[in-house]
C-alpha positions in Angstrom: -32.7 -42.1 -44.8 -33.7 -39.1 -46.4 -35.7 -38.3 -42.9 -31.8 -38.6 -41.0 -30.6 -36.6 -43.8 -33.3 -33.8 -43.7 -32.5 -33.7 -39.7 -28.7 -33.8 -39.8 -29.3 -30.4 -42.2 -31.5 -29.3 -40.0 -29.1 -30.0 -37.0 -26.6 -28.2 -39.1 -28.6 -25.1 -39.8 -29.7 -24.4 -36.0 -26.0 -25.0 -35.0 -25.5 -22.3 -37.8 -27.6 -19.8 -36.6 -27.1 -20.1 -33.0 -23.3 -19.5 -34.0 -24.2 -16.6 -35.5 -26.4 -15.1 -32.7 -23.3 -16.2 -30.4 -21.3 -14.0 -32.5 -23.7 -11.0 -32.9 -23.9 -10.9 -29.3 -20.5 -10.9 -28.8 -20.0 -8.2 -31.1 -22.8 -6.3 -29.2 -21.0 -6.9 -26.2 -17.8 -5.7 -27.6 -19.5 -2.7 -29.1 -20.9 -1.8 -25.4 -17.5 -1.8 -24.4 -15.8 0.1 -26.8 -18.2 2.9 -26.3 -16.7 3.2 -22.7 -12.8 2.4 -24.0 -13.0 -0.9 -22.4 -13.6 -3.8 -25.4 -10.8 -5.7 -24.2 -12.1 -6.1 -20.8 -14.8 -8.9 -21.0 -14.4 -11.8 -18.7 -12.7 -14.1 -20.8 -10.5 -15.9 -17.9 -8.6 -19.0 -19.0 -8.5 -22.6 -16.9 -5.8 -23.4 -14.7 -3.9 -26.2 -16.1 -3.8 -29.6 -14.2 -0.4 -29.2 -12.2 -1.3 -25.7 -11.5 -4.8 -26.5 -10.2 -3.4 -29.3 -8.3 -0.9 -26.6 -6.7 -2.9 -24.1 -5.8 -5.5 -26.8 -3.7 -2.6 -28.0 -1.9 -1.8 -24.6 -1.0 -4.9 -24.2 0.4 -4.8 -26.8 2.6 -1.3 -25.8 3.8 -3.3 -22.1 4.4 -6.1 -23.9 6.7 -3.6 -26.3 8.4 -0.9 -23.1 9.6 -4.0 -20.8 10.4 -5.3 -23.3 12.7 -1.8 -24.0 14.5 -1.3 -20.0 14.6 -4.6 -19.4 16.0 -3.9 -22.3 18.7 -0.6 -20.9 19.8 -1.2 -17.2 19.8 -5.4 -17.6 20.6 -8.1 -16.1 18.2 -7.6 -12.7 19.5 -5.2 -10.6 20.9 -5.1 -7.0 23.0 -6.5 -4.2 21.4 -4.8 -0.8 21.5 -5.4 1.3 24.8 -8.5 4.0 24.6 -8.1 7.8 23.4 -8.1 9.9 26.3 -6.9 13.0 25.0 -9.0 14.5 22.3 -6.2 16.4 20.3 -5.4 12.9 19.1 -8.3 12.9 16.9 -8.0 15.9 15.3 -6.6 15.7 11.3 -3.0 17.1 10.5 -4.8 19.7 8.4 -7.3 20.6 11.6 -4.3 20.6 13.9 -2.2 23.3 11.6 -5.1 25.5 11.5 -6.0 25.5 15.1 -2.0 25.9 15.4 -1.5 29.0 13.4 -4.9 30.2 14.6 -3.6 30.4 18.2 -6.2 27.4 19.7 -4.1 25.0 20.3 0.5 25.3 20.8 2.1 23.5 18.8 3.6 22.4 22.3 0.8 21.1 23.7 0.0 19.0 20.4 3.4 17.3 20.0 3.4 16.3 24.0 0.0 15.0 23.4 1.1 12.3 20.7 4.5 11.9 22.3 2.9 10.7 25.5 0.4 8.4 23.3 3.5 6.9 21.9 4.9 6.4 25.2 1.4 4.6 26.0 0.9 2.5 22.8 4.4 1.4 22.1 5.0 -1.3 24.8 1.9 -3.1 23.4 2.4 -2.4 19.8 6.5 -1.7 19.3 5.8 0.6 16.2 8.3 3.4 17.2 12.2 2.2 17.4 13.6 6.1 17.6 12.5 9.3 18.9 13.6 13.1 19.2 11.2 13.9 21.6 13.4 16.7 23.0 14.1 18.1 19.9 10.9 17.9 18.7 9.4 20.1 21.9 11.8 22.6 21.0 11.2 22.9 17.5 7.6 23.4 18.7 8.1 26.1 21.1 10.3 28.1 18.1 6.8 27.2 15.9 4.9 28.7 19.1 7.4 31.8 19.1 7.0 32.2 15.0 3.0 32.5 15.2 3.0 35.0 18.4 5.2 37.2 17.0 2.8 37.6 14.1 5.7 38.2 11.3 4.0 36.3 9.2 0.0 36.6 8.7 -2.3 33.6 8.7 -2.4 33.6 5.3 0.7 33.7 4.8 1.3 30.5 7.3 -1.3 28.3 5.6 0.5 29.0 2.5 4.3 28.7 3.3 4.4 26.7 5.7 1.1 25.0 5.9 1.8 22.1 8.7 3.8 24.7 10.9 4.0 23.0 14.6 2.4 19.5 13.5 4.6 16.5 14.6 5.3 13.8 11.6 6.7 10.4 11.7 8.2 8.2 9.1 9.5 4.9 9.0 13.3 3.6 9.6 14.4 3.9 5.8 13.0 7.3 4.8 16.2 9.4 6.3 15.8 11.8 9.2 18.4 13.9 10.8 20.2 12.1 14.0 17.4 9.2 13.8 18.4 6.0 12.9 18.6 5.1 9.1 18.7 1.0 9.6 16.1 0.0 7.1 16.2 -3.4 9.2 19.8 -4.7 8.3 21.6 -5.5 11.1 24.8 -4.4 9.6 23.1 -0.5 9.7 21.8 -1.1 13.1 24.1 1.9 14.7 23.9 4.2 11.3 21.8 7.6 11.6 20.9 10.3 8.9 23.2 12.7 8.5 20.5 14.9 6.7 16.9 14.7 6.0 15.7 12.8 2.9 14.3 15.2 0.3 10.4 14.2 1.0 11.2 14.9 4.9 13.3 17.8 4.3 9.9 19.5 2.1 7.7 18.5 4.9 10.1 20.2 7.6 9.8 23.4 5.3 6.4 23.4 5.2 6.3 23.4 8.9 6.4 19.7 9.9 8.1 18.1 13.0 9.9 15.1 13.0 9.3 13.2 16.0 9.4 9.2 15.4 11.4 6.6 13.5 8.9 3.8 12.8 9.8 0.3 12.2 10.3 -1.9 9.0 10.7 -5.3 7.8 14.4 -6.4 7.1 15.6 -4.7 4.0 12.3 -3.3 3.3 11.3 -6.0 1.1 9.0 -8.1 3.0 5.1 -7.6 4.0 5.7 -8.2 8.0 7.5 -6.0 10.2 9.7 -7.9 11.8 13.8 -7.6 12.2 16.5 -8.1 14.3 17.3 -5.3 15.4 13.6 -3.9 16.3 11.6 -7.0 16.9 8.1 -7.3 15.3 5.6 -5.0 15.3 2.0 -5.8 16.3 -1.5 -4.9 14.8 -3.3 -2.1 17.0 -6.9 -3.8 16.2 -5.9 -7.1 17.5 -1.7 -7.6 18.5 -1.7 -11.1 17.1 -1.9 -10.0 13.6 0.3 -8.0 11.8 1.0 -4.3 10.7 2.2 -5.5 7.3 5.5 -4.0 5.1 7.4 -2.0 5.3 6.0 0.7 6.3 4.3 -1.4 9.1 5.3 0.5 11.8 4.1 3.4 10.1 0.5 2.0 9.8 0.4 1.0 13.0 1.8 4.5 14.8 -1.1 6.3 12.9 -3.9 3.7 13.6 -3.1 4.2 17.3 -3.7 7.7 17.2 0.0 7.9 18.0 0.8 10.3 14.7 -1.1 12.4 12.8 0.7 12.0 9.6 3.5 10.4 8.3 6.0 9.2 5.2 5.7 5.7 3.6 8.0 4.4 0.6 6.4 1.6 -1.7 8.0 -0.8 -4.5 5.5 -3.7 -3.7 2.7 -2.4 -2.0 4.6 -1.4 1.2 2.5 1.9 1.8 -0.9 0.5 0.7 -0.7 -2.8 2.5 0.3 -1.2 5.9 -2.4 1.2 5.3 -4.9 -1.8 4.2 -3.8 -3.9 8.1 -4.4 -1.1 9.9 -7.7 1.1 8.7 -5.6 4.1 7.3 -5.4 5.8 3.6 -2.1 5.5 2.3 -1.1 6.7 -1.3 1.4 5.5 -3.7 2.4 8.5 -6.2 2.7 8.3 -10.1 5.8 7.2 -11.2 9.0 10.0 -10.9 6.6 12.3 -9.3 8.2 12.3 -5.2 11.8 12.2 -5.0 13.3 9.0 -3.6 16.9 10.8 -2.3 16.9 9.5 1.2 15.4 6.2 0.9 17.4 3.0 1.7 17.8 0.5 0.1 18.3 2.5 -2.8 16.8 2.0 -6.2 19.3 -0.4 -8.3 18.3 1.0 -12.0 16.2 3.9 -13.2 13.3 1.3 -13.6 13.3 0.3 -10.0 13.3 4.2 -9.3 10.3 4.2 -11.3 8.7 1.5 -9.3 9.9 2.9 -5.9 7.6 5.9 -4.5 7.8 7.6 -1.2 4.1 8.7 -0.4 1.4 10.2 2.2 -0.1 8.1 4.9 -2.5 9.5 7.3 -5.8 8.8 9.2 -7.9 11.3 7.2 -8.4 11.6 3.7 -8.4 15.0 3.2 -4.7 15.2 4.6 -3.4 13.3 1.4 -3.7 16.3 -1.5 -1.9 18.8 0.8 0.7 16.5 2.0 1.2 14.8 -1.9 1.5 18.7 -3.4 4.7 19.2 -0.7 6.1 16.1 -1.6 5.8 16.4 -5.2 7.9 19.5 -5.1 7.8 20.9 -8.8 6.3 17.9 -9.9 3.1 19.2 -8.2 1.8 21.2 -11.3 1.7 18.0 -13.2 -0.6 16.4 -11.3 -3.2 19.3 -11.4 -4.0 18.2 -7.6 -6.5 22.0 -7.8 -8.5 21.1 -10.3 -12.0 19.8 -9.6 -13.4 16.3 -9.8 -16.6 15.7 -10.8 -17.2 12.1 -9.5 -20.5 11.5 -11.7 -17.8 12.3 -14.9 -15.7 9.6 -13.5 -15.8 6.1 -15.5 -15.3 3.3 -12.4 -13.8 -0.1 -13.5 -13.8 -2.4 -10.9 -12.5 -6.3 -10.7 -13.1 -8.3 -7.7 -10.1 -10.8 -7.7 -6.9 -11.5 -9.8 -8.7 -13.9 -11.8 -6.8 -17.0 -9.3 -3.2 -16.6 -9.6 -1.2 -19.2 -8.8 -0.7 -19.6 -5.1 -2.5 -16.4 -3.8 -5.3 -16.8 -1.6 -9.0 -16.0 -2.4 -10.4 -12.5 -1.5 -12.4 -12.7 1.7 -16.1 -12.4 1.7 -15.9 -9.0 3.8 -13.5 -7.6 0.9 -15.9 -8.6 -1.7 -19.0 -7.3 0.3 -17.3 -3.8 0.5 -16.7 -3.8 -2.9 -20.0 -4.3 -4.2 -21.5 -1.8 -1.4 -18.4 0.8 -2.8 -19.9 0.0 -6.5 -23.4 0.6 -5.5 -22.9 3.6 -3.8 -20.8 5.2 -7.0 -23.6 3.6 -8.9 -27.0 4.8 -7.1 -26.1 7.9 -4.8 -23.0 9.5 -7.2 -24.8 8.1 -10.5 -21.6 7.7 -12.2 -20.6 5.0 -15.0 -20.0 1.7 -13.2 -18.4 -1.4 -15.3 -17.3 -4.7 -13.9 -14.2 -5.8 -16.0 -11.8 -8.7 -16.0 -8.0 -8.4 -16.8 -6.8 -11.7 -17.5 -3.0 -10.5 -17.3 -4.1 -9.8 -13.1 -3.6 -13.5 -12.6 0.1 -13.1 -13.4 1.2 -10.2 -11.1 3.1 -12.1 -9.3 5.6 -13.3 -11.8 5.1 -10.1 -13.7 6.6 -8.0 -10.9 9.4 -10.5 -9.9 10.7 -10.0 -13.9 10.3 -6.3 -14.1 12.5 -6.3 -10.7 15.3 -8.2 -12.4 18.0 -5.5 -13.5 21.5 -6.2 -15.0 23.4 -4.5 -12.5 22.5 -8.1 -10.6 22.8 -6.4 -7.0 21.7 -9.8 -5.3 20.0 -9.5 -2.1 22.3 -11.4 -0.1 24.5 -8.3 -0.8 21.9 -6.0 0.6 21.8 -8.0 3.5 25.3 -7.5 3.8 24.5 -3.7 3.4 26.6 -4.3 0.1 29.7 -4.6 1.9 30.3 -7.8 0.6 27.2 -10.9 0.3 25.8 -13.3 3.1 26.2 -16.9 3.1 22.3 -17.6 3.2 23.0 -21.4 3.7 25.1 -21.2 6.6 22.6 -18.1 8.0 20.2 -20.6 7.3 22.1 -23.3 9.9 22.6 -20.3 12.6 18.9 -19.3 12.2 17.9 -22.8 13.3 20.0 -22.1 16.6 19.2 -18.9 17.2 22.5 -17.1 16.2 22.1 -15.8 13.0 21.4 -11.8 12.6 18.8 -12.4 9.8 15.6 -13.0 9.6 14.4 -16.4 8.7 12.4 -14.6 5.7 15.7 -12.6 4.7 17.7 -15.7 4.3 14.9 -17.6 2.3 14.5 -14.3 -0.1 18.8 -14.6 -0.5 18.3 -18.5 -1.3 15.1 -18.7 -3.5 16.5 -15.2 -5.5 19.1 -17.5 -7.1 16.2 -19.7 -8.5 13.7 -17.4 -10.0 13.5 -15.2 -13.2 17.0 -14.1 -14.3 18.0 -10.7 -16.1 18.0 -11.4 -19.8 16.6 -14.8 -20.2 13.7 -15.5 -22.5 11.4 -15.7 -19.6 12.2 -12.3 -18.1 11.5 -10.6 -21.4 7.9 -12.3 -21.8 7.3 -10.6 -18.4 8.4 -7.1 -19.6 6.3 -7.9 -22.4 3.4 -9.0 -20.3 3.9 -5.8 -17.7 3.9 -3.4 -20.9 0.9 -5.0 -22.9 -1.3 -4.9 -19.4 0.1 -1.2 -19.2 -1.7 -0.3 -22.3 -4.8 -2.1 -21.4 -5.0 -0.6 -18.3 -3.6 2.7 -20.1 -6.6 2.7 -22.4 -9.4 1.5 -20.5 -8.7 4.5 -17.6 -8.2 7.1 -20.0 -7.8 10.8 -18.1 -11.1 10.1 -16.7 -11.5 6.6 -15.1 -10.4 4.9 -12.2 -10.1 0.9 -11.3 -11.5 -0.3 -8.1 -9.3 -3.6 -7.0 -8.5 -4.9 -3.7 -5.6 -3.9 -1.7 -5.1 -7.1 -0.5 -7.2 -10.7 -0.6 -7.3 -11.0 3.2 -7.5 -9.0 6.1 -4.5 -8.9 8.5 -2.9 -12.5 9.3 -1.4 -13.5 12.1 2.4 -13.6 12.8 4.2 -15.8 10.4 1.2 -16.4 8.3 2.5 -14.5 5.2 4.9 -17.0 4.9 2.3 -19.6 3.5 0.9 -16.7 1.7 3.8 -15.1 0.3 2.4 -13.8 -3.1 -0.6 -12.6 -1.8 1.5 -9.1 -2.3 0.9 -9.2 -5.8 -2.6 -7.4 -5.8 -0.4 -4.1 -4.8 3.1 -5.3 -6.3 1.6 -5.4 -10.1 0.8 -1.6 -9.9 3.8 -0.7 -8.9 5.5 -1.9 -12.2 2.8 -0.3 -14.1 3.6 3.2 -12.8 0.3 4.2 -12.0 -0.8 6.0 -8.6 -2.9 4.0 -6.2 -4.6 5.2 -2.6 -5.7 2.4 -0.2 -8.8 3.8 1.5 -10.6 1.6 4.4 -13.8 0.7 5.0 -14.5 0.0 8.4 -14.0 -3.3 10.5 -14.8 -6.4 9.4 -16.3 -9.9 10.9 -13.2 -10.2 12.6 -12.9 -6.5 14.1 -9.9 -6.0 11.5 -9.7 -3.3 9.1 -11.1 -4.1 5.6 -11.0 -1.4 2.5 -9.5 -1.7 -1.2 -7.0 0.5 -3.4 -8.0 2.7 -6.3 -5.8 3.1 -8.9 -5.8 6.2 -11.9 -3.9 6.4 -14.7 -0.5 8.0 -14.7 -0.3 11.8 -13.5 -4.0 11.0 -12.3 -3.5 11.3 -8.7 -6.0 13.9 -7.9 -8.6 11.0 -9.0 -7.7 9.0 -6.3 -7.6 11.2 -3.8 -11.4 12.6 -4.5 -12.3 9.1 -4.5 -10.7 8.6 -1.1 -12.4 11.5 -0.2 -16.3 10.8 -1.2 -15.4 7.3 0.5 -14.2 8.1 4.0 -17.6 10.6 3.5 -19.7 7.4 3.1 -18.3 4.5 5.1 -16.4 6.2 7.7 -12.5 6.0 7.1 -10.0 5.2 10.1 -12.1 3.5 13.2 -10.7 5.0 16.4 -10.3 3.2 19.5 -12.6 3.9 22.4 -12.3 7.6 23.3 -12.8 8.1 27.1 -11.9 12.0 27.1 
């Protein structure tokens, strides 16, 4: 009996020692994390409940079934973009601007080269939905005349008109004078821009020449660019795959070398997802830095306006900074874009996935491998401080985005689909869609139906999601500080097949969560994966620290190659 008591006492003593040791280890770990400002970011993920686990398992089976079906229907691989035969198409926008103002190239020959390329690729990709080629060539001739006159020196041209003579494209929801301005909404199919959106106005003032308008999703609220006005756009690397949305046509035209650079807009990933799927660079600026004037649909509230951002899309990272400086206008000073960035002094935090969001796909192996290579590069080559973190609230990214998108003005999606002139009846439209008689996409109709059943403004659930957003915002602000960046997947998978996003709807949450936080983020291409499709990641910084994102983009382009061009036969 005494022996049993002694053993019991000894066991309790060992347990107390283990607990004490565990506590000290936790404190040591937190101390280490705290020294880098990240004490709350150790991996403390919680397991899903039984119901959510069953839903996730069932969803994975559904995704596999749909993938098998679509691969059978479309075939494993589609067509690829035609080869490049004119080396002008390989130049960055900044390089073209330099060669034009130094008279090594003319604006007319540059503009003509991109027009011919658009005519070559558009039958395959369906990325251009409107154009002003003749007007663009006239503007190009005027730019050449200005340069030849020597009214302004080369230095003055570089300062006052840094993109003089360079053609620019944008998506069909950013207003361009005299071009269509439909946002993929059937009722807007004949509406044209009376004047440029503010961002395009600033680019035109800097010498850029609008020449092409690119495809979007219906009402710009889906991540495959298809609508009943212009149809569906196809990925340049595999036409069976999507281009993303809503700036999908813009991603495609640039990846296929049909445009040197362009503007996109982003309220849930609409710049970064197309940039990722098409293997180019795309930057969502910090909140309230770039004017959203001339973007349609307009933000319904001041908070939505903060989530929405017009930003640059381009094939070369070197074009991001000068474009952002121009479109930020007077707010550019806040961004301190000319302040040097020493990457050795930047703290790198990374997370490989969202921790297992409900009905969100696992991150592809290619993307995980790419992230590990990137972090190894910063760890060994740059000699930077690199830390793996875990932010548990990212698991709730989708519901946090949906909740925070709600607003008291209560402008419904079925009203947006009717161009705010009334409302559509989504149930009647669903029946019409079944017989091919609806003017709306299946996704648009389903969005109008499901919106009524989701989180509603002012409810307890709404307030909970706002609190979750605010807490995550504070966590990340503390972590990032003034010199930190967060590396995170832009999307969990490479470009899926057409229509496949219907069963992967919540995958957009990897980008959407950054919008409601107001942080700047850049999508960075890292070459092609096993399926011959672009892979990459996004880099996020604190508000108004956009220059850190751009510096990381330039470094990764140098180290990993960036945009993968089509075959060159010139």
